[in-house]
GUVO-245521 format. One record per atom (N, C-alpha, C): residue number from 1; residue in three letters; atom name; x, y, z. Coordinates in nm, 3 decimals, padded with zeros to 5 digits. Layout:
% residues N
+------+------+------+---------+---------+---------+
! resi ! resn ! name !      px !      py !      pz !
+------+------+------+---------+---------+---------+
!  NUM !  ala !   CA !       X !       Y !       Z !
...
+------+------+------+---------+---------+---------+
This chain:
% residues 139
+------+------+------+---------+---------+---------+
! resi ! resn ! name !      px !      py !      pz !
+------+------+------+---------+---------+---------+
!    1 !  unk !    N !  12.259 !  11.029 !  08.363 !
!    1 !  unk !   CA !  12.260 !  10.952 !  08.486 !
!    1 !  unk !    C !  12.118 !  10.903 !  08.513 !
!    2 !  unk !    N !  12.105 !  10.775 !  08.544 !
!    2 !  unk !   CA !  11.972 !  10.721 !  08.568 !
!    2 !  unk !    C !  11.925 !  10.752 !  08.709 !
!    3 !  unk !    N !  11.796 !  10.757 !  08.720 !
!    3 !  unk !   CA !  11.732 !  10.787 !  08.847 !
!    3 !  unk !    C !  11.737 !  10.663 !  08.938 !
!    4 !  unk !    N !  11.776 !  10.678 !  09.066 !
!    4 !  unk !   CA !  11.779 !  10.562 !  09.156 !
!    4 !  unk !    C !  11.637 !  10.506 !  09.176 !
!    5 !  unk !    N !  11.628 !  10.375 !  09.189 !
!    5 !  unk !   CA !  11.499 !  10.310 !  09.213 !
!    5 !  unk !    C !  11.514 !  10.206 !  09.322 !
!    6 !  unk !    N !  11.402 !  10.154 !  09.366 !
!    6 !  unk !   CA !  11.406 !  10.049 !  09.468 !
!    6 !  unk !    C !  11.482 !  09.927 !  09.419 !
!    7 !  unk !    N !  11.477 !  09.902 !  09.290 !
!    7 !  unk !   CA !  11.547 !  09.786 !  09.234 !
!    7 !  unk !    C !  11.698 !  09.798 !  09.247 !
!    8 !  unk !    N !  11.749 !  09.919 !  09.259 !
!    8 !  unk !   CA !  11.894 !  09.936 !  09.268 !
!    8 !  unk !    C !  11.945 !  09.929 !  09.412 !
!    9 !  unk !    N !  11.855 !  09.926 !  09.510 !
!    9 !  unk !   CA !  11.897 !  09.922 !  09.650 !
!    9 !  unk !    C !  11.931 !  09.780 !  09.694 !
!   10 !  unk !    N !  12.032 !  09.764 !  09.777 !
!   10 !  unk !   CA !  12.064 !  09.629 !  09.828 !
!   10 !  unk !    C !  11.955 !  09.580 !  09.924 !
!   11 !  unk !    N !  11.937 !  09.448 !  09.935 !
!   11 !  unk !   CA !  11.833 !  09.392 !  10.022 !
!   11 !  unk !    C !  11.845 !  09.439 !  10.167 !
!   12 !  unk !    N !  11.967 !  09.457 !  10.216 !
!   12 !  unk !   CA !  11.986 !  09.502 !  10.354 !
!   12 !  unk !    C !  11.924 !  09.639 !  10.378 !
!   13 !  unk !    N !  11.935 !  09.726 !  10.279 !
!   13 !  unk !   CA !  11.878 !  09.860 !  10.291 !
!   13 !  unk !    C !  11.725 !  09.854 !  10.282 !
!   14 !  unk !    N !  11.673 !  09.771 !  10.195 !
!   14 !  unk !   CA !  11.527 !  09.754 !  10.187 !
!   14 !  unk !    C !  11.472 !  09.700 !  10.319 !
!   15 !  unk !    N !  11.543 !  09.605 !  10.378 !
!   15 !  unk !   CA !  11.501 !  09.550 !  10.507 !
!   15 !  unk !    C !  11.500 !  09.660 !  10.614 !
!   16 !  unk !    N !  11.601 !  09.744 !  10.613 !
!   16 !  unk !   CA !  11.608 !  09.854 !  10.709 !
!   16 !  unk !    C !  11.493 !  09.952 !  10.689 !
!   17 !  unk !    N !  11.457 !  09.979 !  10.566 !
!   17 !  unk !   CA !  11.344 !  10.068 !  10.537 !
!   17 !  unk !    C !  11.216 !  10.008 !  10.595 !
!   18 !  unk !    N !  11.196 !  09.880 !  10.571 !
!   18 !  unk !   CA !  11.075 !  09.812 !  10.622 !
!   18 !  unk !    C !  11.075 !  09.810 !  10.774 !
!   19 !  unk !    N !  11.187 !  09.775 !  10.835 !
!   19 !  unk !   CA !  11.195 !  09.772 !  10.981 !
!   19 !  unk !    C !  11.165 !  09.908 !  11.042 !
!   20 !  unk !    N !  11.210 !  10.015 !  10.977 !
!   20 !  unk !   CA !  11.187 !  10.149 !  11.031 !
!   20 !  unk !    C !  11.043 !  10.196 !  11.017 !
!   21 !  unk !    N !  10.965 !  10.130 !  10.935 !
!   21 !  unk !   CA !  10.823 !  10.167 !  10.924 !
!   21 !  unk !    C !  10.738 !  10.096 !  11.029 !
!   22 !  unk !    N !  10.796 !  09.997 !  11.098 !
!   22 !  unk !   CA !  10.723 !  09.919 !  11.197 !
!   22 !  unk !    C !  10.749 !  09.972 !  11.337 !
!   23 !  unk !    N !  10.656 !  09.944 !  11.430 !
!   23 !  unk !   CA !  10.682 !  09.981 !  11.569 !
!   23 !  unk !    C !  10.809 !  09.910 !  11.618 !
!   24 !  unk !    N !  10.877 !  09.971 !  11.712 !
!   24 !  unk !   CA !  11.005 !  09.916 !  11.758 !
!   24 !  unk !    C !  10.990 !  09.791 !  11.844 !
!   25 !  unk !    N !  10.872 !  09.767 !  11.896 !
!   25 !  unk !   CA !  10.850 !  09.649 !  11.979 !
!   25 !  unk !    C !  10.742 !  09.561 !  11.918 !
!   26 !  unk !    N !  10.738 !  09.438 !  11.964 !
!   26 !  unk !   CA !  10.634 !  09.348 !  11.917 !
!   26 !  unk !    C !  10.500 !  09.394 !  11.974 !
!   27 !  unk !    N !  10.393 !  09.380 !  11.896 !
!   27 !  unk !   CA !  10.262 !  09.426 !  11.942 !
!   27 !  unk !    C !  10.210 !  09.340 !  12.057 !
!   28 !  unk !    N !  10.161 !  09.406 !  12.160 !
!   28 !  unk !   CA !  10.106 !  09.334 !  12.274 !
!   28 !  unk !    C !  09.954 !  09.347 !  12.284 !
!   29 !  unk !    N !  09.898 !  09.437 !  12.208 !
!   29 !  unk !   CA !  09.751 !  09.452 !  12.206 !
!   29 !  unk !    C !  09.701 !  09.420 !  12.067 !
!   30 !  unk !    N !  09.578 !  09.375 !  12.060 !
!   30 !  unk !   CA !  09.520 !  09.333 !  11.932 !
!   30 !  unk !    C !  09.519 !  09.447 !  11.830 !
!   31 !  unk !    N !  09.487 !  09.569 !  11.872 !
!   31 !  unk !   CA !  09.484 !  09.682 !  11.777 !
!   31 !  unk !    C !  09.624 !  09.713 !  11.723 !
!   32 !  unk !    N !  09.728 !  09.700 !  11.807 !
!   32 !  unk !   CA !  09.866 !  09.719 !  11.761 !
!   32 !  unk !    C !  09.903 !  09.612 !  11.659 !
!   33 !  unk !    N !  09.859 !  09.489 !  11.688 !
!   33 !  unk !   CA !  09.887 !  09.378 !  11.597 !
!   33 !  unk !    C !  09.821 !  09.402 !  11.461 !
!   34 !  unk !    N !  09.696 !  09.442 !  11.463 !
!   34 !  unk !   CA !  09.624 !  09.466 !  11.336 !
!   34 !  unk !    C !  09.688 !  09.579 !  11.256 !
!   35 !  unk !    N !  09.729 !  09.685 !  11.323 !
!   35 !  unk !   CA !  09.796 !  09.797 !  11.255 !
!   35 !  unk !    C !  09.929 !  09.752 !  11.195 !
!   36 !  unk !    N !  10.005 !  09.676 !  11.269 !
!   36 !  unk !   CA !  10.133 !  09.625 !  11.220 !
!   36 !  unk !    C !  10.113 !  09.535 !  11.098 !
!   37 !  unk !    N !  10.016 !  09.444 !  11.107 !
!   37 !  unk !   CA !  09.991 !  09.352 !  10.997 !
!   37 !  unk !    C !  09.940 !  09.427 !  10.874 !
!   38 !  unk !    N !  09.857 !  09.529 !  10.894 !
!   38 !  unk !   CA !  09.807 !  09.609 !  10.782 !
!   38 !  unk !    C !  09.922 !  09.683 !  10.714 !
!   39 !  unk !    N !  10.013 !  09.739 !  10.794 !
!   39 !  unk !   CA !  10.129 !  09.808 !  10.737 !
!   39 !  unk !    C !  10.216 !  09.712 !  10.656 !
!   40 !  unk !    N !  10.239 !  09.595 !  10.712 !
!   40 !  unk !   CA !  10.321 !  09.495 !  10.642 !
!   40 !  unk !    C !  10.252 !  09.447 !  10.514 !
!   41 !  unk !    N !  10.122 !  09.429 !  10.520 !
!   41 !  unk !   CA !  10.048 !  09.387 !  10.400 !
!   41 !  unk !    C !  10.060 !  09.492 !  10.290 !
!   42 !  unk !    N !  10.051 !  09.618 !  10.330 !
!   42 !  unk !   CA !  10.066 !  09.726 !  10.232 !
!   42 !  unk !    C !  10.207 !  09.728 !  10.173 !
!   43 !  unk !    N !  10.307 !  09.707 !  10.258 !
!   43 !  unk !   CA !  10.446 !  09.704 !  10.210 !
!   43 !  unk !    C !  10.468 !  09.589 !  10.111 !
!   44 !  unk !    N !  10.397 !  09.479 !  10.131 !
!   44 !  unk !   CA !  10.409 !  09.366 !  10.039 !
!   44 !  unk !    C !  10.360 !  09.402 !  09.899 !
!   45 !  unk !    N !  10.276 !  09.505 !  09.889 !
!   45 !  unk !   CA !  10.221 !  09.545 !  09.760 !
!   45 !  unk !    C !  10.307 !  09.647 !  09.687 !
!   46 !  unk !    N !  10.412 !  09.697 !  09.751 !
!   46 !  unk !   CA !  10.496 !  09.802 !  09.691 !
!   46 !  unk !    C !  10.568 !  09.750 !  09.568 !
!   47 !  unk !    N !  10.640 !  09.640 !  09.584 !
!   47 !  unk !   CA !  10.713 !  09.581 !  09.471 !
!   47 !  unk !    C !  10.751 !  09.438 !  09.507 !
!   48 !  unk !    N !  10.795 !  09.364 !  09.408 !
!   48 !  unk !   CA !  10.831 !  09.224 !  09.431 !
!   48 !  unk !    C !  10.944 !  09.208 !  09.533 !
!   49 !  unk !    N !  11.037 !  09.300 !  09.534 !
!   49 !  unk !   CA !  11.149 !  09.290 !  09.628 !
!   49 !  unk !    C !  11.102 !  09.312 !  09.771 !
!   50 !  unk !    N !  11.001 !  09.395 !  09.790 !
!   50 !  unk !   CA !  10.948 !  09.418 !  09.924 !
!   50 !  unk !    C !  10.875 !  09.294 !  09.975 !
!   51 !  unk !    N !  10.811 !  09.221 !  09.886 !
!   51 !  unk !   CA !  10.734 !  09.104 !  09.929 !
!   51 !  unk !    C !  10.822 !  09.007 !  10.004 !
!   52 !  unk !    N !  10.935 !  08.972 !  09.948 !
!   52 !  unk !   CA !  11.022 !  08.871 !  10.010 !
!   52 !  unk !    C !  11.073 !  08.914 !  10.146 !
!   53 !  unk !    N !  11.084 !  09.043 !  10.169 !
!   53 !  unk !   CA !  11.132 !  09.094 !  10.297 !
!   53 !  unk !    C !  11.017 !  09.116 !  10.395 !
!   54 !  unk !    N !  10.915 !  09.188 !  10.352 !
!   54 !  unk !   CA !  10.803 !  09.223 !  10.441 !
!   54 !  unk !    C !  10.721 !  09.101 !  10.481 !
!   55 !  unk !    N !  10.708 !  09.004 !  10.392 !
!   55 !  unk !   CA !  10.629 !  08.885 !  10.422 !
!   55 !  unk !    C !  10.683 !  08.812 !  10.544 !
!   56 !  unk !    N !  10.813 !  08.812 !  10.559 !
!   56 !  unk !   CA !  10.874 !  08.745 !  10.674 !
!   56 !  unk !    C !  10.834 !  08.811 !  10.806 !
!   57 !  unk !    N !  10.821 !  08.944 !  10.807 !
!   57 !  unk !   CA !  10.781 !  09.015 !  10.928 !
!   57 !  unk !    C !  10.635 !  08.985 !  10.965 !
!   58 !  unk !    N !  10.555 !  08.950 !  10.865 !
!   58 !  unk !   CA !  10.415 !  08.917 !  10.891 !
!   58 !  unk !    C !  10.401 !  08.801 !  10.989 !
!   59 !  unk !    N !  10.501 !  08.713 !  10.992 !
!   59 !  unk !   CA !  10.492 !  08.593 !  11.074 !
!   59 !  unk !    C !  10.577 !  08.597 !  11.200 !
!   60 !  unk !    N !  10.633 !  08.712 !  11.233 !
!   60 !  unk !   CA !  10.707 !  08.725 !  11.358 !
!   60 !  unk !    C !  10.614 !  08.712 !  11.478 !
!   61 !  unk !    N !  10.500 !  08.777 !  11.467 !
!   61 !  unk !   CA !  10.400 !  08.775 !  11.573 !
!   61 !  unk !    C !  10.271 !  08.721 !  11.515 !
!   62 !  unk !    N !  10.212 !  08.627 !  11.585 !
!   62 !  unk !   CA !  10.090 !  08.564 !  11.536 !
!   62 !  unk !    C !  09.986 !  08.561 !  11.647 !
!   63 !  unk !    N !  09.865 !  08.602 !  11.614 !
!   63 !  unk !   CA !  09.752 !  08.593 !  11.706 !
!   63 !  unk !    C !  09.659 !  08.486 !  11.654 !
!   64 !  unk !    N !  09.624 !  08.391 !  11.739 !
!   64 !  unk !   CA !  09.533 !  08.284 !  11.702 !
!   64 !  unk !    C !  09.409 !  08.298 !  11.789 !
!   65 !  unk !    N !  09.296 !  08.316 !  11.725 !
!   65 !  unk !   CA !  09.172 !  08.335 !  11.801 !
!   65 !  unk !    C !  09.060 !  08.241 !  11.760 !
!   66 !  unk !    N !  09.078 !  08.167 !  11.652 !
!   66 !  unk !   CA !  08.965 !  08.088 !  11.604 !
!   66 !  unk !    C !  08.964 !  07.945 !  11.656 !
!   67 !  unk !    N !  09.075 !  07.872 !  11.636 !
!   67 !  unk !   CA !  09.076 !  07.732 !  11.679 !
!   67 !  unk !    C !  09.219 !  07.681 !  11.684 !
!   68 !  unk !    N !  09.241 !  07.572 !  11.758 !
!   68 !  unk !   CA !  09.375 !  07.512 !  11.759 !
!   68 !  unk !    C !  09.418 !  07.468 !  11.620 !
!   69 !  unk !    N !  09.323 !  07.429 !  11.538 !
!   69 !  unk !   CA !  09.357 !  07.388 !  11.401 !
!   69 !  unk !    C !  09.420 !  07.504 !  11.324 !
!   70 !  unk !    N !  09.378 !  07.626 !  11.354 !
!   70 !  unk !   CA !  09.438 !  07.744 !  11.290 !
!   70 !  unk !    C !  09.586 !  07.753 !  11.322 !
!   71 !  unk !    N !  09.620 !  07.726 !  11.447 !
!   71 !  unk !   CA !  09.760 !  07.730 !  11.488 !
!   71 !  unk !    C !  09.837 !  07.618 !  11.418 !
!   72 !  unk !    N !  09.781 !  07.499 !  11.411 !
!   72 !  unk !   CA !  09.847 !  07.389 !  11.341 !
!   72 !  unk !    C !  09.870 !  07.422 !  11.195 !
!   73 !  unk !    N !  09.769 !  07.479 !  11.129 !
!   73 !  unk !   CA !  09.784 !  07.516 !  10.987 !
!   73 !  unk !    C !  09.891 !  07.623 !  10.970 !
!   74 !  unk !    N !  09.894 !  07.718 !  11.062 !
!   74 !  unk !   CA !  09.994 !  07.824 !  11.056 !
!   74 !  unk !    C !  10.135 !  07.767 !  11.070 !
!   75 !  unk !    N !  10.156 !  07.681 !  11.168 !
!   75 !  unk !   CA !  10.288 !  07.621 !  11.188 !
!   75 !  unk !    C !  10.326 !  07.538 !  11.066 !
!   76 !  unk !    N !  10.230 !  07.465 !  11.008 !
!   76 !  unk !   CA !  10.257 !  07.388 !  10.885 !
!   76 !  unk !    C !  10.306 !  07.481 !  10.774 !
!   77 !  unk !    N !  10.238 !  07.594 !  10.756 !
!   77 !  unk !   CA !  10.275 !  07.690 !  10.653 !
!   77 !  unk !    C !  10.415 !  07.745 !  10.677 !
!   78 !  unk !    N !  10.442 !  07.786 !  10.800 !
!   78 !  unk !   CA !  10.573 !  07.843 !  10.832 !
!   78 !  unk !    C !  10.685 !  07.741 !  10.812 !
!   79 !  unk !    N !  10.659 !  07.616 !  10.848 !
!   79 !  unk !   CA !  10.760 !  07.512 !  10.827 !
!   79 !  unk !    C !  10.781 !  07.488 !  10.677 !
!   80 !  unk !    N !  10.672 !  07.484 !  10.601 !
!   80 !  unk !   CA !  10.683 !  07.460 !  10.456 !
!   80 !  unk !    C !  10.761 !  07.571 !  10.386 !
!   81 !  unk !    N !  10.741 !  07.695 !  10.430 !
!   81 !  unk !   CA !  10.810 !  07.810 !  10.369 !
!   81 !  unk !    C !  10.952 !  07.828 !  10.424 !
!   82 !  unk !    N !  10.984 !  07.753 !  10.531 !
!   82 !  unk !   CA !  11.115 !  07.770 !  10.593 !
!   82 !  unk !    C !  11.122 !  07.893 !  10.682 !
!   83 !  unk !    N !  11.007 !  07.939 !  10.728 !
!   83 !  unk !   CA !  11.001 !  08.061 !  10.809 !
!   83 !  unk !    C !  10.974 !  08.035 !  10.956 !
!   84 !  unk !    N !  10.976 !  07.910 !  10.999 !
!   84 !  unk !   CA !  10.942 !  07.879 !  11.137 !
!   84 !  unk !    C !  11.036 !  07.948 !  11.235 !
!   85 !  unk !    N !  11.161 !  07.970 !  11.195 !
!   85 !  unk !   CA !  11.257 !  08.039 !  11.283 !
!   85 !  unk !    C !  11.225 !  08.186 !  11.301 !
!   86 !  unk !    N !  11.136 !  08.240 !  11.218 !
!   86 !  unk !   CA !  11.100 !  08.380 !  11.228 !
!   86 !  unk !    C !  10.996 !  08.406 !  11.337 !
!   87 !  unk !    N !  10.924 !  08.302 !  11.377 !
!   87 !  unk !   CA !  10.816 !  08.316 !  11.475 !
!   87 !  unk !    C !  10.874 !  08.349 !  11.611 !
!   88 !  unk !    N !  10.838 !  08.468 !  11.662 !
!   88 !  unk !   CA !  10.891 !  08.514 !  11.791 !
!   88 !  unk !    C !  10.785 !  08.523 !  11.899 !
!   89 !  unk !    N !  10.660 !  08.546 !  11.858 !
!   89 !  unk !   CA !  10.555 !  08.567 !  11.958 !
!   89 !  unk !    C !  10.425 !  08.505 !  11.908 !
!   90 !  unk !    N !  10.362 !  08.426 !  11.994 !
!   90 !  unk !   CA !  10.230 !  08.370 !  11.963 !
!   90 !  unk !    C !  10.136 !  08.413 !  12.075 !
!   91 !  unk !    N !  10.022 !  08.465 !  12.036 !
!   91 !  unk !   CA !  09.916 !  08.499 !  12.131 !
!   91 !  unk !    C !  09.798 !  08.409 !  12.098 !
!   92 !  unk !    N !  09.755 !  08.333 !  12.196 !
!   92 !  unk !   CA !  09.638 !  08.246 !  12.178 !
!   92 !  unk !    C !  09.527 !  08.301 !  12.265 !
!   93 !  unk !    N !  09.419 !  08.341 !  12.199 !
!   93 !  unk !   CA !  09.302 !  08.393 !  12.271 !
!   93 !  unk !    C !  09.185 !  08.303 !  12.235 !
!   94 !  unk !    N !  09.135 !  08.235 !  12.335 !
!   94 !  unk !   CA !  09.030 !  08.137 !  12.310 !
!   94 !  unk !    C !  08.920 !  08.153 !  12.413 !
!   95 !  unk !    N !  08.797 !  08.162 !  12.365 !
!   95 !  unk !   CA !  08.683 !  08.174 !  12.454 !
!   95 !  unk !    C !  08.644 !  08.040 !  12.516 !
!   96 !  unk !    N !  08.672 !  07.932 !  12.445 !
!   96 !  unk !   CA !  08.636 !  07.799 !  12.492 !
!   96 !  unk !    C !  08.763 !  07.717 !  12.509 !
!   97 !  unk !    N !  08.809 !  07.702 !  12.632 !
!   97 !  unk !   CA !  08.934 !  07.629 !  12.658 !
!   97 !  unk !    C !  08.927 !  07.484 !  12.616 !
!   98 !  unk !    N !  08.809 !  07.429 !  12.606 !
!   98 !  unk !   CA !  08.799 !  07.289 !  12.567 !
!   98 !  unk !    C !  08.850 !  07.268 !  12.424 !
!   99 !  unk !    N !  08.857 !  07.376 !  12.346 !
!   99 !  unk !   CA !  08.908 !  07.367 !  12.209 !
!   99 !  unk !    C !  09.060 !  07.363 !  12.204 !
!  100 !  unk !    N !  09.125 !  07.400 !  12.314 !
!  100 !  unk !   CA !  09.271 !  07.403 !  12.318 !
!  100 !  unk !    C !  09.320 !  07.272 !  12.379 !
!  101 !  unk !    N !  09.373 !  07.187 !  12.295 !
!  101 !  unk !   CA !  09.417 !  07.056 !  12.343 !
!  101 !  unk !    C !  09.564 !  07.059 !  12.381 !
!  102 !  unk !    N !  09.606 !  06.959 !  12.454 !
!  102 !  unk !   CA !  09.746 !  06.952 !  12.494 !
!  102 !  unk !    C !  09.837 !  06.929 !  12.373 !
!  103 !  unk !    N !  09.782 !  06.872 !  12.265 !
!  103 !  unk !   CA !  09.865 !  06.852 !  12.145 !
!  103 !  unk !    C !  09.907 !  06.985 !  12.083 !
!  104 !  unk !    N !  09.821 !  07.086 !  12.094 !
!  104 !  unk !   CA !  09.858 !  07.219 !  12.044 !
!  104 !  unk !    C !  09.978 !  07.270 !  12.122 !
!  105 !  unk !    N !  09.975 !  07.254 !  12.253 !
!  105 !  unk !   CA !  10.086 !  07.301 !  12.335 !
!  105 !  unk !    C !  10.211 !  07.217 !  12.313 !
!  106 !  unk !    N !  10.195 !  07.087 !  12.289 !
!  106 !  unk !   CA !  10.310 !  07.002 !  12.258 !
!  106 !  unk !    C !  10.379 !  07.049 !  12.131 !
!  107 !  unk !    N !  10.301 !  07.089 !  12.035 !
!  107 !  unk !   CA !  10.359 !  07.140 !  11.909 !
!  107 !  unk !    C !  10.435 !  07.270 !  11.933 !
!  108 !  unk !    N !  10.381 !  07.354 !  12.019 !
!  108 !  unk !   CA !  10.450 !  07.479 !  12.053 !
!  108 !  unk !    C !  10.582 !  07.452 !  12.125 !
!  109 !  unk !    N !  10.584 !  07.350 !  12.209 !
!  109 !  unk !   CA !  10.707 !  07.316 !  12.280 !
!  109 !  unk !    C !  10.815 !  07.274 !  12.180 !
!  110 !  unk !    N !  10.775 !  07.204 !  12.074 !
!  110 !  unk !   CA !  10.872 !  07.160 !  11.973 !
!  110 !  unk !    C !  10.940 !  07.278 !  11.904 !
!  111 !  unk !    N !  10.865 !  07.388 !  11.884 !
!  111 !  unk !   CA !  10.926 !  07.505 !  11.821 !
!  111 !  unk !    C !  10.966 !  07.609 !  11.925 !
!  112 !  unk !    N !  10.952 !  07.574 !  12.051 !
!  112 !  unk !   CA !  10.970 !  07.667 !  12.162 !
!  112 !  unk !    C !  11.102 !  07.737 !  12.171 !
!  113 !  unk !    N !  11.210 !  07.673 !  12.126 !
!  113 !  unk !   CA !  11.340 !  07.738 !  12.139 !
!  113 !  unk !    C !  11.348 !  07.864 !  12.055 !
!  114 !  unk !    N !  11.259 !  07.876 !  11.959 !
!  114 !  unk !   CA !  11.259 !  07.994 !  11.872 !
!  114 !  unk !    C !  11.166 !  08.104 !  11.923 !
!  115 !  unk !    N !  11.074 !  08.067 !  12.009 !
!  115 !  unk !   CA !  10.976 !  08.164 !  12.058 !
!  115 !  unk !    C !  11.036 !  08.250 !  12.169 !
!  116 !  unk !    N !  11.001 !  08.377 !  12.166 !
!  116 !  unk !   CA !  11.038 !  08.467 !  12.275 !
!  116 !  unk !    C !  10.922 !  08.483 !  12.370 !
!  117 !  unk !    N !  10.798 !  08.478 !  12.316 !
!  117 !  unk !   CA !  10.680 !  08.503 !  12.397 !
!  117 !  unk !    C !  10.567 !  08.410 !  12.355 !
!  118 !  unk !    N !  10.504 !  08.351 !  12.454 !
!  118 !  unk !   CA !  10.380 !  08.276 !  12.433 !
!  118 !  unk !    C !  10.280 !  08.333 !  12.531 !
!  119 !  unk !    N !  10.178 !  08.400 !  12.479 !
!  119 !  unk !   CA !  10.077 !  08.462 !  12.564 !
!  119 !  unk !    C !  09.946 !  08.385 !  12.549 !
!  120 !  unk !    N !  09.889 !  08.348 !  12.661 !
!  120 !  unk !   CA !  09.763 !  08.274 !  12.660 !
!  120 !  unk !    C !  09.655 !  08.358 !  12.727 !
!  121 !  unk !    N !  09.545 !  08.375 !  12.657 !
!  121 !  unk !   CA !  09.428 !  08.442 !  12.713 !
!  121 !  unk !    C !  09.312 !  08.345 !  12.695 !
!  122 !  unk !    N !  09.297 !  08.259 !  12.795 !
!  122 !  unk !   CA !  09.199 !  08.151 !  12.786 !
!  122 !  unk !    C !  09.088 !  08.175 !  12.887 !
!  123 !  unk !    N !  08.968 !  08.197 !  12.837 !
!  123 !  unk !   CA !  08.854 !  08.222 !  12.922 !
!  123 !  unk !    C !  08.777 !  08.091 !  12.941 !
!  124 !  unk !    N !  08.774 !  08.043 !  13.064 !
!  124 !  unk !   CA !  08.699 !  07.920 !  13.091 !
!  124 !  unk !    C !  08.692 !  07.898 !  13.241 !
!  125 !  unk !    N !  08.596 !  07.817 !  13.279 !
!  125 !  unk !   CA !  08.585 !  07.784 !  13.421 !
!  125 !  unk !    C !  08.692 !  07.682 !  13.461 !
!  126 !  unk !    N !  08.732 !  07.596 !  13.367 !
!  126 !  unk !   CA !  08.834 !  07.497 !  13.395 !
!  126 !  unk !    C !  08.944 !  07.506 !  13.289 !
!  127 !  unk !    N !  09.063 !  07.553 !  13.325 !
!  127 !  unk !   CA !  09.170 !  07.570 !  13.226 !
!  127 !  unk !    C !  09.222 !  07.435 !  13.176 !
!  128 !  unk !    N !  09.281 !  07.435 !  13.057 !
!  128 !  unk !   CA !  09.339 !  07.311 !  13.005 !
!  128 !  unk !    C !  09.466 !  07.274 !  13.080 !
!  129 !  unk !    N !  09.512 !  07.153 !  13.059 !
!  129 !  unk !   CA !  09.636 !  07.107 !  13.121 !
!  129 !  unk !    C !  09.754 !  07.175 !  13.051 !
!  130 !  unk !    N !  09.826 !  07.257 !  13.124 !
!  130 !  unk !   CA !  09.939 !  07.330 !  13.068 !
!  130 !  unk !    C !  10.073 !  07.274 !  13.113 !
!  131 !  unk !    N !  10.071 !  07.156 !  13.173 !
!  131 !  unk !   CA !  10.196 !  07.099 !  13.227 !
!  131 !  unk !    C !  10.302 !  07.077 !  13.119 !
!  132 !  unk !    N !  10.259 !  07.054 !  12.995 !
!  132 !  unk !   CA !  10.355 !  07.033 !  12.886 !
!  132 !  unk !    C !  10.440 !  07.158 !  12.862 !
!  133 !  unk !    N !  10.390 !  07.273 !  12.901 !
!  133 !  unk !   CA !  10.466 !  07.397 !  12.881 !
!  133 !  unk !    C !  10.592 !  07.403 !  12.967 !
!  134 !  unk !    N !  10.598 !  07.320 !  13.069 !
!  134 !  unk !   CA !  10.721 !  07.317 !  13.152 !
!  134 !  unk !    C !  10.839 !  07.262 !  13.072 !
!  135 !  unk !    N !  10.813 !  07.203 !  12.955 !
!  135 !  unk !   CA !  10.921 !  07.151 !  12.871 !
!  135 !  unk !    C !  10.981 !  07.256 !  12.779 !
!  136 !  unk !    N !  10.930 !  07.379 !  12.783 !
!  136 !  unk !   CA !  10.989 !  07.486 !  12.702 !
!  136 !  unk !    C !  11.132 !  07.508 !  12.744 !
!  137 !  unk !    N !  11.221 !  07.528 !  12.645 !
!  137 !  unk !   CA !  11.360 !  07.558 !  12.682 !
!  137 !  unk !    C !  11.368 !  07.691 !  12.757 !
!  138 !  unk !    N !  11.455 !  07.695 !  12.854 !
!  138 !  unk !   CA !  11.473 !  07.817 !  12.932 !
!  138 !  unk !    C !  11.607 !  07.879 !  12.896 !
!  139 !  unk !    N !  11.609 !  08.012 !  12.901 !
!  139 !  unk !   CA !  11.735 !  08.082 !  12.870 !
!  139 !  unk !    C !  11.827 !  08.080 !  12.988 !
+------+------+------+---------+---------+---------+
């Protein structure tokens, strides 16, 4: 009798294994996010079958702290991979609100029906125009 291996497990069971190694809720603090992403990155290194499953969880929650262009590049990547529907939470933390344009928010509105949470931490004396966010679909 051969020894069971990860290759013999169905994808649903592998997904359950990966899900059970993650926190039960989406990360709301930066340190929780980093720990979750590190765990998922490690799981991607286990075997080829884990990559296809764990990689998708990497993009459920996204923190953007560098620039609006980073968010645009991320959305481009997710759309190209067909993973845009996996995006559930975006956290935008920006020290300079002038870098956050209304076009970034317009792009978020376009994918908004898939988002569960959009968290903004914008430090500035004058906040950007957020009126476009009123176009987000409501449940």
